[in-house]
C-alpha positions in Angstrom: -2.7 20.7 5.7 -5.3 20.2 2.8 -5.9 16.6 1.9 -4.8 16.9 -2.2 -1.6 18.2 -0.6 -0.3 14.9 0.6 -2.8 11.8 -0.8 -1.4 9.3 -3.4 -3.2 10.2 -6.3 -2.2 6.5 -7.8 -5.6 5.0 -7.5 -5.6 1.3 -8.7 -9.3 0.0 -9.5 -10.9 -3.0 -10.6 -14.8 -3.6 -11.7 -16.9 -5.8 -9.4 -16.5 -8.5 -12.1 -13.2 -8.9 -11.1 -12.5 -12.5 -9.1 -10.9 -12.3 -5.8 -7.8 -14.0 -7.5 -7.4 -11.2 -10.1 -7.8 -8.7 -7.1 -4.8 -10.6 -5.4 -3.0 -10.9 -8.7 -3.4 -6.6 -9.0 -2.4 -6.1 -5.7 0.8 -8.2 -6.0 1.6 -6.4 -9.3 1.0 -2.8 -7.6 2.5 -3.9 -4.3 -0.6 -2.4 -2.3 -3.3 -3.9 -0.2 -6.1 -1.9 -1.2 -8.3 -1.4 -4.3 -11.2 0.8 -5.4 -14.2 -1.1 -6.9 -15.6 0.7 -9.5 -17.7 0.2 -12.6 -20.2 3.1 -13.7 -19.5 4.4 -10.4 -18.0 3.9 -7.1 -19.0 0.5 -5.6 -16.9 -0.4 -2.9 -13.4 -1.2 -1.7 -11.6 -4.3 -0.9 -8.2 -4.8 0.8 -5.9 -7.8 1.3 -7.6 -8.6 4.5 -10.8 -8.9 2.9 -9.8 -11.4 0.5 -8.2 -13.5 3.2 -11.3 -13.3 5.2 -13.6 -14.4 2.2 -11.8 -17.4 1.2 -11.3 -18.5 5.0 -15.1 -18.3 5.3 -15.4 -20.6 2.2 -15.6 -18.7 -0.6 -13.7 -19.3 -3.8 -11.0 -17.5 -5.6 -13.0 -17.3 -8.2 -15.7 -15.7 -6.8 -16.4 -12.3 -7.7 -14.9 -9.3 -5.5 -18.6 -7.7 -5.2 -19.2 -10.5 -2.6 -16.4 -9.5 -0.2 -16.3 -5.8 -1.1 -16.9 -2.9 1.9 -19.9 -1.1 0.2 -20.2 1.5 2.8 -17.1 3.6 1.7 -15.6 6.6 3.9 -14.5 9.2 2.2 -13.4 12.8 2.1 -13.1 15.5 -0.3 -9.3 16.5 -1.5 -10.2 20.0 -0.2 -11.1 18.8 2.9 -8.4 19.3 6.0 -6.2 16.2 6.8 -7.3 16.6 10.3 -11.0 15.7 9.1 -9.8 12.3 7.3 -7.6 11.5 10.3 -11.0 11.8 12.2 -12.8 9.5 10.0 -9.7 7.2 9.9 -10.2 7.1 13.5 -13.7 6.6 14.5 -14.3 4.2 11.8 -11.2 1.9 12.5 -9.6 2.2 8.8 -5.9 2.7 7.4 -6.8 4.4 4.3 -9.8 6.5 3.0 -10.9 7.4 -0.6 -10.7 10.9 -1.3 -13.3 12.7 -4.0 -13.0 15.7 -6.2 -15.6 18.2 -6.2 -17.5 16.0 -9.0 -17.9 13.5 -6.7 -15.4 11.5 -8.7 -12.3 9.4 -7.0 -9.3 11.6 -7.2 -7.2 9.6 -4.7 -6.3 7.6 -1.6 -5.0 8.8 1.7 -3.3 6.2 4.2 -1.8 6.5 7.6 1.5 6.5 5.7 0.8 9.5 3.5 -0.4 11.5 7.2 2.7 10.5 8.9 5.4 11.0 6.2 4.0 14.9 6.2 4.5 15.8 9.5 7.4 18.4 10.0 9.0 16.2 12.8 8.5 12.6 14.0 7.1 13.7 17.3 4.3 15.3 15.5 3.5 12.1 13.0 4.1 9.9 16.1 1.3 12.4 18.0 -0.9 12.2 14.9 -0.7 8.5 14.5 -1.2 7.7 18.0 -4.4 10.0 18.0 -5.6 7.9 15.1 -4.6 4.8 16.2 -6.5 5.2 19.6 -9.6 4.2 18.0 -8.3 0.7 17.1 -7.7 -0.2 20.4 
């Protein structure tokens, strides 16, 4: 199965100048827990957990997301096989991966949910998720 067949193309992004509070509001508005941080180029990603940890570590809600985002971005290409993305998700212990097109532009997000929804049987989906999640233990 190829990534572009199952990935989500609805990528929500914010600029690195956005505050933690603004990022949280965008997540609430779209009912998501993951944002791409994008200025002229892909700067990083930030999750709802990153926001919580940032505040717990003393950051203010008005601080820029650029101080809390993950700059080491794990990516795949939309023409890669889903198994490649699954391997990376397991190895890096992540639940979502940024997908790039052939011009190295963000074209989508692939999540564990996307993967599990696209298997023919529940048994196959469970097997795939267990393989990915094995690395989380």
